[in-house]
C-alpha positions as CSV (number, residue, x, y, z in Angstrom):
1,M,9.6,26.7,20.3
2,K,7.0,24.6,22.1
3,T,4.6,22.6,20.0
4,D,1.4,21.1,21.3
5,S,1.7,17.3,20.7
6,Y,-1.8,17.3,19.3
7,E,-0.6,19.5,16.5
8,Y,1.6,16.5,15.3
9,V,-1.4,14.3,15.3
10,Q,-3.6,16.8,13.5
11,N,-1.1,17.3,10.7
12,I,-0.4,13.6,10.3
13,I,-4.2,13.0,10.1
14,K,-4.5,15.8,7.4
15,V,-1.6,14.3,5.3
16,V,-3.0,10.7,5.6
17,H,-6.5,11.9,4.7
18,R,-5.3,14.0,1.7
19,L,-3.1,11.2,0.4
20,K,-6.0,8.6,0.7
21,V,-8.4,11.0,-1.1
22,H,-5.8,11.8,-3.8
23,L,-4.9,8.1,-4.4
24,D,-8.5,7.0,-4.4
25,N,-9.3,9.7,-7.0
26,V,-6.4,8.9,-9.3
27,L,-6.9,5.1,-8.9
28,A,-10.7,5.3,-9.6
29,P,-10.3,5.1,-13.4
30,Y,-8.5,1.8,-12.8
31,G,-11.4,0.5,-10.8
32,I,-9.4,0.0,-7.6
33,T,-8.9,1.7,-4.3
34,G,-5.8,2.8,-2.5
35,Q,-6.1,-0.3,-0.2
36,Q,-6.4,-2.7,-3.1
37,A,-3.4,-1.0,-4.7
38,R,-1.4,-1.6,-1.5
39,V,-2.3,-5.3,-1.7
40,L,-1.2,-5.5,-5.4
41,E,2.1,-3.8,-4.4
42,L,2.8,-6.2,-1.7
43,I,2.1,-9.2,-3.9
44,Y,4.3,-7.7,-6.6
45,A,7.1,-6.9,-4.3
46,H,7.2,-10.4,-2.8
47,S,7.0,-12.0,-6.2
48,Q,10.1,-10.1,-7.3
49,N,12.0,-11.8,-4.4
50,T,10.4,-15.1,-5.3
51,Q,8.5,-15.1,-2.0
52,V,5.0,-16.3,-1.6
53,V,2.2,-14.1,-0.1
54,C,-0.9,-15.5,1.5
55,H,-4.0,-13.9,3.1
56,K,-2.5,-14.0,6.6
57,D,0.6,-12.2,5.3
58,I,-1.4,-9.4,4.0
59,E,-3.3,-9.1,7.3
60,E,0.0,-8.8,9.2
61,M,1.7,-6.4,6.7
62,L,-1.2,-4.0,6.4
63,G,-2.5,-4.4,10.0
64,L,-6.0,-5.3,8.9
65,R,-8.6,-7.7,10.0
66,A,-9.1,-11.0,8.2
67,S,-12.6,-9.9,6.9
68,S,-11.2,-6.7,5.5
69,V,-8.4,-8.5,3.7
70,S,-10.9,-11.1,2.4
71,S,-12.9,-8.2,0.9
72,L,-9.9,-6.7,-0.7
73,I,-8.7,-9.9,-2.2
74,Q,-12.2,-10.9,-3.5
75,G,-12.5,-7.5,-5.2
76,L,-9.0,-7.9,-6.9
77,E,-9.8,-11.5,-7.8
78,K,-13.2,-10.5,-9.4
79,R,-11.4,-7.8,-11.5
80,G,-9.0,-10.5,-12.7
81,L,-6.0,-8.9,-11.1
82,I,-4.9,-11.7,-8.8
83,L,-5.2,-15.5,-8.5
84,R,-5.3,-17.7,-5.5
85,R,-3.3,-20.9,-5.9
86,S,-2.8,-23.9,-3.5
87,G,0.7,-24.3,-2.4
88,S,2.4,-26.9,-0.3
89,D,-0.1,-26.2,2.5
90,A,-3.6,-26.3,1.1
91,R,-4.9,-24.2,3.9
92,R,-2.7,-21.3,2.8
93,K,-3.7,-20.1,-0.7
94,Q,-0.9,-18.3,-2.4
95,L,-1.7,-14.9,-4.0
96,E,-0.3,-14.1,-7.4
97,L,-0.7,-11.3,-9.8
98,T,-2.3,-12.1,-13.2
99,E,-0.9,-10.6,-16.3
100,K,-3.6,-7.9,-16.1
101,G,-2.6,-7.3,-12.5
102,A,1.1,-6.9,-13.4
103,L,0.3,-4.4,-16.1
104,L,-2.0,-2.4,-13.7
105,H,0.9,-2.5,-11.1
106,T,3.2,-0.8,-13.7
107,E,0.7,1.9,-14.3
108,M,0.0,2.3,-10.5
109,W,3.7,2.8,-9.9
110,T,3.5,6.0,-11.8
111,V,0.6,7.1,-9.7
112,F,2.4,6.4,-6.5
113,T,5.5,8.1,-7.7
114,Q,3.6,11.2,-8.6
115,A,1.9,11.2,-5.2
116,Q,5.2,10.9,-3.5
117,D,6.6,13.7,-5.6
118,S,3.7,16.0,-4.6
119,I,4.4,15.3,-0.9
120,V,8.1,16.2,-1.0
121,R,8.2,18.7,-4.0
122,A,9.1,21.7,-1.8
123,M,11.8,19.9,0.1
124,S,15.6,19.9,-0.5
125,E,17.3,16.5,-1.0
126,E,18.6,16.8,2.7
127,E,15.0,17.5,3.9
128,K,13.7,14.5,2.0
129,K,16.2,12.3,3.6
130,T,15.4,13.6,7.0
131,F,11.6,13.4,6.4
132,L,11.9,9.7,5.4
133,S,14.1,9.0,8.4
134,L,11.5,10.6,10.7
135,L,8.6,8.7,9.0
136,K,10.4,5.4,9.5
137,R,11.1,6.2,13.1
138,A,7.4,7.1,13.7
139,V,6.4,3.8,12.2
140,D,8.9,1.9,14.3
141,N,7.5,3.7,17.4
142,F,4.2,1.8,16.9
143,E,5.9,-1.6,16.6
């Protein structure tokens, strides 16, 4: 069966768009967007490994411009979800979750888990493993 390569792109775009809309809708009551949630998740994940996260790290991990990351960080900071602290290099402010940010992260984890479950709910365990492997490979193809 021959598949037009544009069909792959069309379906990926549909999934990404629906996931973004879904996450923005379920995160709206918390006052944050899906992008802001991703920043919180990155800060949380690094803190669990006692690693420091700075503005530049977020830019690189999310593939966003400095101005976009600044806007995301400012929004999270205004909501009292993160703090910027000076580290050993004063030019690199370290980002940390506040207690409020850590509590929100816990609630968000449930939202992300439910979104993931929605995506794979009709898949067998083997299909889920294959799907994840293919997603990782597609990401790697862009690096």
